[in-house]
N, CA, C and O atoms as a GROMACS GRO file, in nm:
protein
  508
    1MET      N    1   8.216   6.256  13.200
    1MET     CA    2   8.159   6.124  13.213
    1MET      C    3   8.030   6.112  13.130
    1MET      O    4   8.004   6.009  13.068
    2ALA      N    5   7.951   6.220  13.131
    2ALA     CA    6   7.825   6.217  13.056
    2ALA      C    7   7.851   6.202  12.906
    2ALA      O    8   7.778   6.130  12.838
    3LEU      N    9   7.953   6.268  12.856
    3LEU     CA   10   7.983   6.259  12.713
    3LEU      C   11   8.032   6.119  12.675
    3LEU      O   12   8.000   6.069  12.568
    4LEU      N   13   8.109   6.057  12.763
    4LEU     CA   14   8.152   5.918  12.738
    4LEU      C   15   8.032   5.824  12.738
    4LEU      O   16   8.021   5.734  12.654
    5PHE      N   17   7.942   5.847  12.832
    5PHE     CA   18   7.818   5.768  12.838
    5PHE      C   19   7.742   5.782  12.707
    5PHE      O   20   7.694   5.683  12.651
    6ASP      N   21   7.731   5.906  12.657
    6ASP     CA   22   7.661   5.931  12.532
    6ASP      C   23   7.729   5.861  12.415
    6ASP      O   24   7.662   5.802  12.331
    7LEU      N   25   7.861   5.868  12.409
    7LEU     CA   26   7.933   5.803  12.299
    7LEU      C   27   7.908   5.653  12.297
    7LEU      O   28   7.891   5.594  12.190
    8VAL      N   29   7.904   5.591  12.414
    8VAL     CA   30   7.878   5.447  12.423
    8VAL      C   31   7.736   5.415  12.378
    8VAL      O   32   7.714   5.325  12.298
    9VAL      N   33   7.639   5.490  12.431
    9VAL     CA   34   7.498   5.465  12.396
    9VAL      C   35   7.475   5.483  12.246
    9VAL      O   36   7.417   5.396  12.182
   10VAL      N   37   7.520   5.595  12.191
   10VAL     CA   38   7.501   5.623  12.048
   10VAL      C   39   7.576   5.520  11.963
   10VAL      O   40   7.524   5.473  11.862
   11GLY      N   41   7.697   5.485  12.003
   11GLY     CA   42   7.775   5.386  11.929
   11GLY      C   43   7.705   5.252  11.921
   11GLY      O   44   7.702   5.188  11.816
   12ILE      N   45   7.650   5.209  12.033
   12ILE     CA   46   7.580   5.080  12.035
   12ILE      C   47   7.455   5.086  11.946
   12ILE      O   48   7.428   4.994  11.869
   13ILE      N   49   7.379   5.194  11.958
   13ILE     CA   50   7.257   5.206  11.877
   13ILE      C   51   7.291   5.210  11.729
   13ILE      O   52   7.222   5.148  11.648
   14LYS      N   53   7.397   5.282  11.692
   14LYS     CA   54   7.434   5.290  11.550
   14LYS      C   55   7.474   5.153  11.496
   14LYS      O   56   7.438   5.119  11.383
   15VAL      N   57   7.546   5.075  11.574
   15VAL     CA   58   7.589   4.942  11.528
   15VAL      C   59   7.469   4.849  11.517
   15VAL      O   60   7.464   4.765  11.427
   16VAL      N   61   7.373   4.862  11.607
   16VAL     CA   62   7.255   4.775  11.603
   16VAL      C   63   7.168   4.807  11.482
   16VAL      O   64   7.125   4.716  11.411
   17PHE      N   65   7.141   4.936  11.457
   17PHE     CA   66   7.048   4.974  11.350
   17PHE      C   67   7.114   4.991  11.213
   17PHE      O   68   7.051   4.961  11.112
   18ARG      N   69   7.236   5.036  11.208
   18ARG     CA   70   7.312   5.052  11.084
   18ARG      C   71   7.235   5.124  10.973
   18ARG      O   72   7.237   5.082  10.857
   19ARG      N   73   7.168   5.231  11.008
   19ARG     CA   74   7.094   5.308  10.908
   19ARG      C   75   7.190   5.393  10.827
   19ARG      O   76   7.273   5.465  10.883
   20GLN      N   77   7.178   5.384  10.696
   20GLN     CA   78   7.267   5.460  10.608
   20GLN      C   79   7.233   5.608  10.614
   20GLN      O   80   7.119   5.647  10.639
   21ARG      N   81   7.332   5.691  10.590
   21ARG     CA   82   7.313   5.835  10.587
   21ARG      C   83   7.232   5.872  10.462
   21ARG      O   84   7.222   5.793  10.369
   22PRO      N   85   7.174   5.992  10.460
   22PRO     CA   86   7.095   6.035  10.342
   22PRO      C   87   7.178   6.028  10.214
   22PRO      O   88   7.300   6.040  10.216
   23ARG      N   89   7.110   6.009  10.104
   23ARG     CA   90   7.180   5.998   9.974
   23ARG      C   91   7.258   6.123   9.939
   23ARG      O   92   7.365   6.115   9.878
   24GLN      N   93   7.206   6.240   9.977
   24GLN     CA   94   7.274   6.364   9.944
   24GLN      C   95   7.396   6.390  10.032
   24GLN      O   96   7.469   6.487  10.011
   25ASN      N   97   7.420   6.303  10.131
   25ASN     CA   98   7.536   6.319  10.218
   25ASN      C   99   7.663   6.296  10.137
   25ASN      O  100   7.682   6.189  10.080
   26GLU      N  101   7.748   6.395  10.134
   26GLU     CA  102   7.874   6.382  10.062
   26GLU      C  103   7.988   6.391  10.162
   26GLU      O  104   7.985   6.473  10.254
   27MET      N  105   8.086   6.309  10.142
   27MET     CA  106   8.204   6.315  10.229
   27MET      C  107   8.293   6.426  10.178
   27MET      O  108   8.400   6.401  10.122
   28ASP      N  109   8.248   6.551  10.197
   28ASP     CA  110   8.318   6.667  10.143
   28ASP      C  111   8.403   6.740  10.246
   28ASP      O  112   8.456   6.847  10.219
   29MET      N  113   8.415   6.683  10.364
   29MET     CA  114   8.496   6.746  10.468
   29MET      C  115   8.629   6.671  10.477
   29MET      O  116   8.639   6.570  10.546
   30PHE      N  117   8.728   6.720  10.408
   30PHE     CA  118   8.853   6.647  10.396
   30PHE      C  119   8.940   6.655  10.520
   30PHE      O  120   9.028   6.570  10.539
   31VAL      N  121   8.919   6.754  10.603
   31VAL     CA  122   9.004   6.772  10.720
   31VAL      C  123   8.952   6.694  10.840
   31VAL      O  124   9.023   6.681  10.940
   32THR      N  125   8.832   6.643  10.832
   32THR     CA  126   8.772   6.573  10.946
   32THR      C  127   8.789   6.423  10.932
   32THR      O  128   8.818   6.371  10.824
   33VAL      N  129   8.768   6.354  11.043
   33VAL     CA  130   8.773   6.209  11.046
   33VAL      C  131   8.634   6.159  11.080
   33VAL      O  132   8.579   6.198  11.184
   34SER      N  133   8.577   6.076  10.998
   34SER     CA  134   8.445   6.021  11.024
   34SER      C  135   8.460   5.898  11.112
   34SER      O  136   8.530   5.802  11.077
   35VAL      N  137   8.392   5.902  11.226
   35VAL     CA  138   8.402   5.791  11.321
   35VAL      C  139   8.316   5.674  11.276
   35VAL      O  140   8.352   5.558  11.297
   36ASP      N  141   8.205   5.704  11.214
   36ASP     CA  142   8.117   5.597  11.168
   36ASP      C  143   8.051   5.638  11.036
   36ASP      O  144   8.065   5.751  10.990
   37HIS      N  145   7.981   5.543  10.978
   37HIS     CA  146   7.913   5.569  10.852
   37HIS      C  147   7.762   5.560  10.866
   37HIS      O  148   7.689   5.561  10.767
   38TYR      N  149   7.715   5.550  10.988
   38TYR     CA  150   7.573   5.530  11.011
   38TYR      C  151   7.506   5.658  11.058
   38TYR      O  152   7.570   5.748  11.113
   39SER      N  153   7.376   5.665  11.034
   39SER     CA  154   7.302   5.788  11.055
   39SER      C  155   7.219   5.790  11.183
   39SER      O  156   7.205   5.896  11.244
   40PHE      N  157   7.166   5.677  11.223
   40PHE     CA  158   7.071   5.674  11.336
   40PHE      C  159   7.139   5.630  11.463
   40PHE      O  160   7.203   5.525  11.465
   41PRO      N  161   7.126   5.707  11.570
   41PRO     CA  162   7.071   5.842  11.585
   41PRO      C  163   7.180   5.946  11.564
   41PRO      O  164   7.297   5.912  11.548
   42SER      N  165   7.142   6.072  11.563
   42SER     CA  166   7.240   6.179  11.549
   42SER      C  167   7.312   6.201  11.682
   42SER      O  168   7.250   6.242  11.780
   43GLY      N  169   7.440   6.172  11.684
   43GLY     CA  170   7.519   6.193  11.806
   43GLY      C  171   7.531   6.341  11.842
   43GLY      O  172   7.536   6.376  11.960
   44HIS      N  173   7.535   6.426  11.740
   44HIS     CA  174   7.538   6.570  11.768
   44HIS      C  175   7.413   6.611  11.844
   44HIS      O  176   7.419   6.688  11.940
   45ALA      N  177   7.298   6.559  11.800
   45ALA     CA  178   7.171   6.594  11.865
   45ALA      C  179   7.167   6.541  12.007
   45ALA      O  180   7.125   6.612  12.098
   46THR      N  181   7.209   6.417  12.028
   46THR     CA  182   7.204   6.361  12.164
   46THR      C  183   7.292   6.442  12.259
   46THR      O  184   7.250   6.476  12.370
   47ARG      N  185   7.412   6.474  12.215
   47ARG     CA  186   7.504   6.549  12.303
   47ARG      C  187   7.458   6.692  12.326
   47ARG      O  188   7.466   6.742  12.438
   48ALA      N  189   7.411   6.759  12.221
   48ALA     CA  190   7.367   6.898  12.236
   48ALA      C  191   7.247   6.907  12.330
   48ALA      O  192   7.242   6.995  12.416
   49VAL      N  193   7.152   6.817  12.315
   49VAL     CA  194   7.032   6.820  12.399
   49VAL      C  195   7.066   6.779  12.542
   49VAL      O  196   7.016   6.840  12.637
   50MET      N  197   7.149   6.677  12.559
   50MET     CA  198   7.187   6.636  12.694
   50MET      C  199   7.258   6.751  12.766
   50MET      O  200   7.231   6.778  12.882
   51LEU      N  201   7.349   6.818  12.697
   51LEU     CA  202   7.422   6.931  12.756
   51LEU      C  203   7.328   7.048  12.783
   51LEU      O  204   7.339   7.113  12.886
   52ALA      N  205   7.235   7.074  12.692
   52ALA     CA  206   7.139   7.182  12.714
   52ALA      C  207   7.051   7.154  12.835
   52ALA      O  208   7.023   7.244  12.914
   53CYS      N  209   7.007   7.029  12.850
   53CYS     CA  210   6.928   6.993  12.968
   53CYS      C  211   7.008   7.016  13.095
   53CYS      O  212   6.957   7.071  13.193
   54PHE      N  213   7.132   6.975  13.093
   54PHE     CA  214   7.217   6.992  13.210
   54PHE      C  215   7.235   7.140  13.242
   54PHE      O  216   7.217   7.182  13.357
   55LEU      N  217   7.269   7.219  13.142
   55LEU     CA  218   7.294   7.362  13.166
   55LEU      C  219   7.168   7.435  13.209
   55LEU      O  220   7.174   7.522  13.296
   56CYS      N  221   7.054   7.402  13.150
   56CYS     CA  222   6.930   7.472  13.182
   56CYS      C  223   6.871   7.428  13.316
   56CYS      O  224   6.812   7.509  13.388
   57LEU      N  225   6.885   7.300  13.349
   57LEU     CA  226   6.818   7.248  13.468
   57LEU      C  227   6.909   7.236  13.590
   57LEU      O  228   6.859   7.228  13.703
   58LYS      N  229   7.039   7.235  13.571
   58LYS     CA  230   7.131   7.214  13.684
   58LYS      C  231   7.218   7.334  13.716
   58LYS      O  232   7.292   7.331  13.814
   59THR      N  233   7.210   7.440  13.638
   59THR     CA  234   7.289   7.560  13.667
   59THR      C  235   7.195   7.680  13.677
   59THR      O  236   7.078   7.672  13.640
   60ALA      N  237   7.248   7.789  13.727
   60ALA     CA  238   7.167   7.910  13.746
   60ALA      C  239   7.185   8.005  13.628
   60ALA      O  240   7.234   8.116  13.644
   61LEU      N  241   7.145   7.961  13.509
   61LEU     CA  242   7.160   8.045  13.391
   61LEU      C  243   7.052   8.152  13.381
   61LEU      O  244   7.074   8.258  13.322
   62GLY      N  245   6.937   8.123  13.437
   62GLY     CA  246   6.827   8.219  13.429
   62GLY      C  247   6.782   8.242  13.286
   62GLY      O  248   6.754   8.147  13.213
   63ALA      N  249   6.775   8.369  13.246
   63ALA     CA  250   6.728   8.405  13.112
   63ALA      C  251   6.823   8.357  13.004
   63ALA      O  252   6.783   8.342  12.888
   64SER      N  253   6.949   8.333  13.039
   64SER     CA  254   7.047   8.286  12.940
   64SER      C  255   7.018   8.145  12.893
   64SER      O  256   7.076   8.099  12.794
   65SER      N  257   6.928   8.075  12.962
   65SER     CA  258   6.890   7.940  12.919
   65SER      C  259   6.833   7.942  12.778
   65SER      O  260   6.846   7.844  12.704
   66ALA      N  261   6.770   8.051  12.740
   66ALA     CA  262   6.714   8.062  12.606
   66ALA      C  263   6.823   8.050  12.500
   66ALA      O  264   6.802   7.990  12.395
   67TYR      N  265   6.941   8.108  12.529
   67TYR     CA  266   7.052   8.097  12.434
   67TYR      C  267   7.099   7.953  12.419
   67TYR      O  268   7.134   7.909  12.309
   68VAL      N  269   7.098   7.881  12.528
   68VAL     CA  270   7.140   7.740  12.524
   68VAL      C  271   7.040   7.659  12.442
   68VAL      O  272   7.081   7.573  12.364
   69VAL      N  273   6.912   7.684  12.460
   69VAL     CA  274   6.809   7.613  12.384
   69VAL      C  275   6.820   7.646  12.235
   69VAL      O  276   6.806   7.558  12.151
   70VAL      N  277   6.845   7.772  12.204
   70VAL     CA  278   6.863   7.812  12.063
   70VAL      C  279   6.985   7.743  12.004
   70VAL      O  280   6.981   7.694  11.891
   71TRP      N  281   7.094   7.737  12.080
   71TRP     CA  282   7.216   7.670  12.033
   71TRP      C  283   7.190   7.522  12.006
   71TRP      O  284   7.227   7.472  11.900
   72ALA      N  285   7.127   7.452  12.101
   72ALA     CA  286   7.099   7.309  12.083
   72ALA      C  287   7.006   7.287  11.964
   72ALA      O  288   7.024   7.192  11.888
   73SER      N  289   6.908   7.374  11.948
   73SER     CA  290   6.817   7.363  11.834
   73SER      C  291   6.891   7.385  11.703
   73SER      O  292   6.865   7.316  11.604
   74ALA      N  293   6.983   7.480  11.701
   74ALA     CA  294   7.062   7.507  11.580
   74ALA      C  295   7.150   7.388  11.544
   74ALA      O  296   7.163   7.354  11.427
   75VAL      N  297   7.209   7.325  11.644
   75VAL     CA  298   7.291   7.206  11.620
   75VAL      C  299   7.205   7.098  11.554
   75VAL      O  300   7.246   7.037  11.455
   76CYS      N  301   7.087   7.076  11.608
   76CYS     CA  302   6.998   6.973  11.554
   76CYS      C  303   6.953   7.007  11.412
   76CYS      O  304   6.953   6.921  11.324
   77LEU      N  305   6.917   7.130  11.390
   77LEU     CA  306   6.871   7.173  11.258
   77LEU      C  307   6.981   7.159  11.153
   77LEU      O  308   6.954   7.116  11.041
   78THR      N  309   7.103   7.196  11.188
   78THR     CA  310   7.212   7.188  11.090
   78THR      C  311   7.244   7.045  11.048
   78THR      O  312   7.293   7.024  10.937
   79ARG      N  313   7.217   6.949  11.132
   79ARG     CA  314   7.244   6.809  11.095
   79ARG      C  315   7.158   6.768  10.976
   79ARG      O  316   7.202   6.694  10.888
   80VAL      N  317   7.034   6.817  10.972
   80VAL     CA  318   6.944   6.788  10.860
   80VAL      C  319   6.980   6.876  10.740
   80VAL      O  320   6.987   6.827  10.628
   81LEU      N  321   7.001   7.005  10.765
   81LEU     CA  322   7.030   7.097  10.655
   81LEU      C  323   7.160   7.064  10.582
   81LEU      O  324   7.171   7.087  10.462
   82LEU      N  325   7.258   7.011  10.655
   82LEU     CA  326   7.384   6.972  10.591
   82LEU      C  327   7.375   6.837  10.522
   82LEU      O  328   7.469   6.793  10.456
   83GLY      N  329   7.260   6.770  10.538
   83GLY     CA  330   7.241   6.641  10.472
   83GLY      C  331   7.313   6.527  10.540
   83GLY      O  332   7.333   6.422  10.479
   84ARG      N  333   7.352   6.544  10.665
   84ARG     CA  334   7.423   6.438  10.737
   84ARG      C  335   7.328   6.337  10.800
   84ARG      O  336   7.366   6.222  10.824
   85HIS      N  337   7.203   6.381  10.828
   85HIS     CA  338   7.106   6.294  10.895
   85HIS      C  339   6.967   6.313  10.838
   85HIS      O  340   6.934   6.417  10.781
   86HIS      N  341   6.886   6.209  10.854
   86HIS     CA  342   6.743   6.218  10.826
   86HIS      C  343   6.677   6.290  10.945
   86HIS      O  344   6.733   6.294  11.054
   87VAL      N  345   6.559   6.347  10.922
   87VAL     CA  346   6.488   6.418  11.029
   87VAL      C  347   6.462   6.324  11.147
   87VAL      O  348   6.478   6.364  11.262
   88PHE      N  349   6.422   6.200  11.120
   88PHE     CA  350   6.394   6.104  11.226
   88PHE      C  351   6.518   6.076  11.310
   88PHE      O  352   6.507   6.055  11.431
   89ASP      N  353   6.636   6.075  11.250
   89ASP     CA  354   6.760   6.053  11.324
   89ASP      C  355   6.781   6.162  11.428
   89ASP      O  356   6.820   6.135  11.541
   90VAL      N  357   6.754   6.286  11.388
   90VAL     CA  358   6.773   6.399  11.477
   90VAL      C  359   6.667   6.400  11.586
   90VAL      O  360   6.698   6.423  11.703
   91LEU      N  361   6.541   6.376  11.550
   91LEU     CA  362   6.435   6.372  11.650
   91LEU      C  363   6.460   6.261  11.753
   91LEU      O  364   6.438   6.280  11.872
   92SER      N  365   6.506   6.147  11.704
   92SER     CA  366   6.541   6.038  11.795
   92SER      C  367   6.658   6.077  11.883
   92SER      O  368   6.662   6.044  12.001
   93GLY      N  369   6.755   6.148  11.825
   93GLY     CA  370   6.868   6.196  11.903
   93GLY      C  371   6.827   6.290  12.014
   93GLY      O  372   6.883   6.287  12.124
   94VAL      N  373   6.728   6.375  11.987
   94VAL     CA  374   6.676   6.466  12.089
   94VAL      C  375   6.616   6.386  12.204
   94VAL      O  376   6.644   6.414  12.321
   95ILE      N  377   6.534   6.287  12.172
   95ILE     CA  378   6.471   6.205  12.276
   95ILE      C  379   6.576   6.128  12.355
   95ILE      O  380   6.569   6.121  12.478
   96ILE      N  381   6.672   6.069  12.286
   96ILE     CA  382   6.778   5.994  12.354
   96ILE      C  383   6.859   6.086  12.444
   96ILE      O  384   6.895   6.047  12.555
   97GLY      N  385   6.889   6.207  12.399
   97GLY     CA  386   6.963   6.303  12.481
   97GLY      C  387   6.890   6.338  12.609
   97GLY      O  388   6.952   6.348  12.715
   98ILE      N  389   6.758   6.356  12.600
   98ILE     CA  390   6.678   6.385  12.719
   98ILE      C  391   6.678   6.266  12.814
   98ILE      O  392   6.694   6.283  12.935
   99VAL      N  393   6.660   6.146  12.761
   99VAL     CA  394   6.661   6.025  12.844
   99VAL      C  395   6.797   6.008  12.911
   99VAL      O  396   6.805   5.975  13.029
  100GLU      N  397   6.905   6.030  12.836
  100GLU     CA  398   7.040   6.020  12.894
  100GLU      C  399   7.058   6.118  13.009
  100GLU      O  400   7.116   6.084  13.112
  101PHE      N  401   7.007   6.241  12.992
  101PHE     CA  402   7.018   6.341  13.099
  101PHE      C  403   6.950   6.289  13.226
  101PHE      O  404   7.008   6.298  13.334
  102TYR      N  405   6.828   6.236  13.214
  102TYR     CA  406   6.757   6.190  13.332
  102TYR      C  407   6.822   6.066  13.394
  102TYR      O  408   6.818   6.049  13.516
  103ILE      N  409   6.881   5.980  13.313
  103ILE     CA  410   6.955   5.865  13.368
  103ILE      C  411   7.075   5.915  13.447
  103ILE      O  412   7.100   5.868  13.558
  104LEU      N  413   7.149   6.009  13.390
  104LEU     CA  414   7.266   6.063  13.460
  104LEU      C  415   7.226   6.143  13.583
  104LEU      O  416   7.298   6.142  13.683
  105GLU      N  417   7.113   6.211  13.576
  105GLU     CA  418   7.065   6.285  13.693
  105GLU      C  419   7.032   6.190  13.808
  105GLU      O  420   7.058   6.221  13.924
  106ALA      N  421   6.975   6.074  13.775
  106ALA     CA  422   6.942   5.975  13.878
  106ALA      C  423   7.069   5.918  13.942
  106ALA      O  424   7.069   5.881  14.059
  107ALA      N  425   7.178   5.911  13.864
  107ALA     CA  426   7.304   5.857  13.915
  107ALA      C  427   7.395   5.965  13.975
  107ALA      O  428   7.503   5.934  14.025
  108TRP      N  429   7.351   6.090  13.970
  108TRP     CA  430   7.432   6.204  14.015
  108TRP      C  431   7.457   6.194  14.164
  108TRP      O  432   7.365   6.172  14.242
  109LEU      N  433   7.583   6.212  14.204
  109LEU     CA  434   7.619   6.209  14.345
  109LEU      C  435   7.641   6.352  14.395
  109LEU      O  436   7.705   6.432  14.327
  110PRO      N  437   7.589   6.384  14.513
  110PRO     CA  438   7.615   6.516  14.570
  110PRO      C  439   7.765   6.535  14.598
  110PRO      O  440   7.838   6.437  14.616
  111MET      N  441   7.809   6.660  14.602
  111MET     CA  442   7.951   6.689  14.622
  111MET      C  443   8.004   6.629  14.752
  111MET      O  444   8.118   6.582  14.757
  112GLU      N  445   7.923   6.630  14.858
  112GLU     CA  446   7.968   6.576  14.987
  112GLU      C  447   8.000   6.427  14.976
  112GLU      O  448   8.098   6.380  15.034
  113VAL      N  449   7.918   6.356  14.902
  113VAL     CA  450   7.941   6.212  14.882
  113VAL      C  451   8.070   6.190  14.803
  113VAL      O  452   8.149   6.102  14.836
  114CYS      N  453   8.090   6.269  14.699
  114CYS     CA  454   8.212   6.257  14.618
  114CYS      C  455   8.336   6.284  14.704
  114CYS      O  456   8.436   6.214  14.692
  115LEU      N  457   8.329   6.385  14.788
  115LEU     CA  458   8.442   6.417  14.875
  115LEU      C  459   8.468   6.306  14.974
  115LEU      O  460   8.583   6.274  15.003
  116ASP      N  461   8.363   6.244  15.027
  116ASP     CA  462   8.380   6.131  15.118
  116ASP      C  463   8.444   6.012  15.048
  116ASP      O  464   8.525   5.941  15.107
  117ILE      N  465   8.408   5.990  14.922
  117ILE     CA  466   8.467   5.881  14.844
  117ILE      C  467   8.615   5.908  14.818
  117ILE      O  468   8.697   5.816  14.822
  118MET      N  469   8.650   6.033  14.792
  118MET     CA  470   8.788   6.070  14.760
  118MET      C  471   8.880   6.078  14.881
  118MET      O  472   9.002   6.066  14.867
  119ARG      N  473   8.825   6.097  15.000
  119ARG     CA  474   8.906   6.117  15.121
  119ARG      C  475   9.012   6.008  15.142
  119ARG      O  476   9.127   6.043  15.167
  120PRO      N  477   8.979   5.879  15.133
  120PRO     CA  478   9.084   5.776  15.152
  120PRO      C  479   9.198   5.787  15.050
  120PRO      O  480   9.314   5.764  15.083
  121PHE      N  481   9.164   5.824  14.926
  121PHE     CA  482   9.267   5.838  14.823
  121PHE      C  483   9.355   5.960  14.849
  121PHE      O  484   9.475   5.959  14.822
  122GLN      N  485   9.293   6.064  14.901
  122GLN     CA  486   9.370   6.184  14.935
  122GLN      C  487   9.470   6.154  15.044
  122GLN      O  488   9.584   6.199  15.039
  123GLU      N  489   9.426   6.078  15.143
  123GLU     CA  490   9.515   6.043  15.253
  123GLU      C  491   9.624   5.946  15.207
  123GLU      O  492   9.739   5.959  15.248
  124LEU      N  493   9.588   5.851  15.122
  124LEU     CA  494   9.684   5.752  15.074
  124LEU      C  495   9.791   5.815  14.988
  124LEU      O  496   9.909   5.780  15.002
  125PHE      N  497   9.754   5.908  14.899
  125PHE     CA  498   9.849   5.969  14.808
  125PHE      C  499   9.895   6.107  14.854
  125PHE      O  500   9.964   6.177  14.779
  126HIS      N  501   9.857   6.147  14.975
  126HIS     CA  502   9.898   6.275  15.034
  126HIS      C  503   9.862   6.392  14.944
  126HIS      O  504   9.944   6.480  14.918
  127ILE      N  505   9.740   6.391  14.898
  127ILE     CA  506   9.693   6.500  14.810
  127ILE      C  507   9.628   6.606  14.894
  127ILE      O  508   9.581   6.707  14.841
   0.00000   0.00000   0.00000
């Protein structure tokens, strides 16, 4: 659900701002499908940071959280190094990813509530 939320948010922002990708950006990946042609914000950065926030703050990773932070940082860095985004696009993506995490955290339902919501459907469909 969080990833769908991110796709909607990033998609809307990209359509509103319509910032072109860097000039050095080449469509040299023939096996991939480009969903959009706009640069702002970096969807890779928003998703990587949102997922890193979730994994670091909502799970018991402990010292392994450092690996998640390094991974998310590497994702963000490669977007600029590959010439797919401007630095500002990635920095904005980081901020948007953090904001999305806190929005989703505020809407997060405890497992007991989810089970109570599902109970009528379980009884109706004999699950």
